[in-house]
N, C-alpha and C positions, 0 to 999 in steps of 0.2 A: 449878459451872462455868456459864459463860454459855451460854444457849441462843439459837439463831437463831430469832427470833420472826417473821421476815419470810418470807412465802411468795410464790408466783408471782402471787397476786391482789392483793398489797399494792402500792399505787402510791406511788412516792417521787418527790419533786422536781416538775418541771414536766411531769407526766404528761399534763395536759390539752392543753398546747401541742403535745406530741409526737403526740398522737392527731389533732389538727386538721392538723398538718403532714403526717402520713402520708395523711390523707384528701385533702388538696389535691394532693399528689404523684400519688396514684392518679387523681384526676379529670383532672389535666393529662396524664397518660400515656394515659388512655382517649381524651381529646379529640384528641391528636396521632395516635393510632393510627387513629381513625375518619377523620381528614383525610389520612392517608398521609404525615405529617410526621416519622415516626420516622427515626432515622439508618439503620437497617437497611432500611427501606422505600425511602428516597431512594437509598441505595447500590444496591439491587437494580434500581430503575427506571433509573438511569443505565447500569448494566451491560447491561440488557436492550435499551436503545436502541442502544448501541454495537455489540452483537452481533446486532442484528436482521438476518435474511437479506435480501439485496438481489438485484435482478435486473439483470444487465448488458445493455447494448445489443448486438444482433446486427448485425454489419456485412455487408450483402448484397453490396457491391461490393469489400470488402476494405480500405476506407479509413476514416479517422476523420472524424466529422462533429461540428459544433457541436451541443451538446445530448446527445451520447452519454454514457452512464454506463460508465466503464471502471475498471480497476485499474492502478495504476502499479507495475510489477514490475521489480525489479533482477534480471536473469537470472543464473543460476549461473555462476561462473567460479572457477578455482583462485586462492586467495589465497597469495601468496608473501611478504608482509611480516610475517606473524604465524603462529604455530603454532595458536592458538586463534581460531576464527572461526565464524560462523554459515553453514553450507553451504546449498545449494539456492536456489530462487527466493525472494526477499524482496519483500514488498509494502509499499508506503508506507501507514502507518496513523496515525490520530489517537491521541495518547497524552496524556490529561489527567494533571495532577499527582496523585500517589498520595494524598497527605494531603488535598488539596482535594477529590478525588473521593469520599473517605469522608465528607466533611462537607457536601456539597451535591449536589443532583440536577441542577444547572446546570453548564455548562462555563465554566471561568474563561478570560478572554481576557488575553493571547494563549495559545493552546493549543499544546502541543508535538507533535512528530512523531517517529516511529521506523520502522524496517524490521523486519518480523516474518515468520516462516515461516507465513504464512496464505494459502492458496490458494482459500479459499471467500469469495465476496463478501458482506461484512457492512456494517453502518453505518459502521464506523470505517475501512474501506479502499476504499470505493466513491466515486470522484470523478466529477464532471460537467464536461465540456468546455464552458466558457462563452465568450461573445463578449467582446471587449475594445475593438473600434473600430467598432461598428455592423454586425457581420456578422449574417447571417440564420441562425436555427436550422435545422439540416438541411444547411447548406452544408458542403462538404468543407474540412477543415483542411489548410493547405498549409505547406510548409517556409518559414520566415521570417516567418510571420504571428504577430501577438500573440494570445495566448489566455490564459484564466484557468482555474484548476482549483478548483472549488468542492466542498464536502462538507457534508452535513447531519448526519452522525454519528448517524443514526437518528431525529432530530427532524424533524417535518414543517414547523415554522414557523421554521427557522433555516438560514442558509447561511453557511458560513465559507470563506475564500479562502486558498489557499496563497500565502504571502508570504515576503519576505526583505528584508534591509537590510544596509548596510555594518556591518562588525564594529567595535565600540568596546570600551573598557576595561570597561564595565559590561554589555555585551550581546554574547554570543558563544555558540557551542555548548558543551555541558557537558563533553565529553571531549576533543575535538580543539582547542578554542578557535578554531575557524574561524568563518566567517560562518553565522549562525543561520538556520534555516528554521522557520517557525511558521505557525499558522492564526489569522486575525483576521476580524472581521466588517466592518472598514472597507474601503470600496471606494476604491482608489487605484492609482497606477502601480506600486506595489510588488507588486501581484498579477499583473503581466503576465509571461508566459513565452513562449519560442519553441522550436520543434523544429528540429533540425539533423541533417543526414545524418552518420553516424559517420565515414566516410572523408573526410579533409580535401581530397584531390585531386578528389573528385567533388562536393564540397559546393556549389560554385557552379552546377554543372550541374543539381543537384536543387533549386535555389532556385525556389520557386513551384510545385513539383510536389506532388501530394496526399501526405499522410502516411499510410503504410500501417499497418494494425492488426497487432498481435502481431509486430512487427519491431523490432529494436534501433534506437534513436534517441538523440539527445542532447537534454536539456531544459535550456535556458539561461535564467537570470534576465535580463530586459531591462534593469533599472536598474543592476545591478552587473556584468553579463556573466560571471557565475559559473555553473558547471554544477551541477546537482543530483547529489549523490553519496551513496552508502550505505557507511558504514564498518563492514564486517562484523567487524572485530577489536576494535571499541570497543563494549562492552556497556553497556546501560542497564537499571536495575532499574525497571520500569514497573508500572503497575496490572494488567497482564496477564502479567507474568513478565519474563524476560530477553530483551531485544531489542537491535537494533543502532542506532547513532546515524545520523542523517541531517543533512547540512549542505549548504552551497553552496560548492563549490570545484572548480576544474578541475585534474585531474591529467594531466600530459603525460609521455610517455616520451621516449627519446632522439631519436626521429624526429618530435617535435612532434605526436604523435597522442594523442588522449584515451584514457586507460586504461579497461579494462572496468568499473571501479567507477563510471564516469560514464555507463554505458549503461543505458537504461531501455526498457521496452516498455509500450505502451498496450494492455492486454489487454481484449478484448471477450468477450461471451457466446458460448457454443456453440449452434449450431442444434439439437443433439440435446437432448431433454428430460432425459435421465439425466445430462448433464454440465453443470457450472456455468460453466466458462470454456473458452477455446480451448486453454489449456495442458493440459487433461485429455484432449484428443483424441489417439488413438494416432498416433505418427509413422510415415510410410510407410517401407518398407525402403530402404536406401541402394542405389545402383547397383552397388557391389561385392558387396553381399549378394545381389542378384538374379543377377549373373553367377556367383557361387559356387553358388547353387541350380541354375542351368541346367547348370553343369558336373557337379554331383552327379547330376542326372537323366540326363545322357549316359553317365556312368560306370555307373550302375545299369542303363541300357537301351542297349546298344550299337547296336541297330537304329535308335535315334532320331537317330544322327548322319547317316545317309544320307537321312533323311526331311526334306525342306525344309518349313519353316513360316514364318509371318510374322515370328517372332522369331529365326530362324536366320540364319546368315551365308551370303551367296552367294559361292561361290568366284570369284575373278577369272580372266578369260580371258587367256591369254598371247597377245600380239600378235606376228605374224611380223615379223622384223627386215627 
């Protein structure tokens, strides 16, 4: 019977070339590792920049100013058009392409956007109110004024602008096929937006008034006159999980009033150190809750009814006829 005369030490074929090839591959791997050019290193660096904690601006007078760092939040509202949707407050976030994000540590232009359930200010959802027509940093933003929204994405040497343009056959949003909203580094009129009062009958009266912080407003694109909208029922598979689509479209009800999906808030930082945004502040009790508490106190303590105080009601005197 034939015996196997070859052992593990016997070299067959182009063994010399294989040895040199393995050595070159190992040298190239070590060189890229030392320079931080490996795929896993670039991927980790990009994710760390996008998720870097950021500090929002604190509004002392309750208004938005040029140069403030804010979060664009779509307030929670009941969705009646679909059974499955993302509940809660959704913040506008930078969303790079999933495949391109794994292959590079740089952001591809243009970069996509989405709405996510993220209430903590990080690099991907912290925007800066920028001037559009020679305004001064620190000046109050007013209704009807053009402004730009810039974001760094956690990078110190880059500024991207929230932009939009008319819908075409080759360029539209992924799920709704409406006008696309994206981030770009090009400075143009496509970056300009305006804030409007939500109620249409009071919109002209509020024209020129300061834009309040942490209050519902409308954000309209100047070039196309389309409102920024978050589609809670249209899901996107992003680099950070399942999120909602963001587009530029104005939804009107039967009374020609913008629907809640077009409402946004410019959220600022909280003055308390243990809170990150104004959304984390506890809400004060409602007036009916206070009245209910006072009524319970009177029921539990009957003598308190006859004792007048600052919060008690003064009985009206009957006037003679």
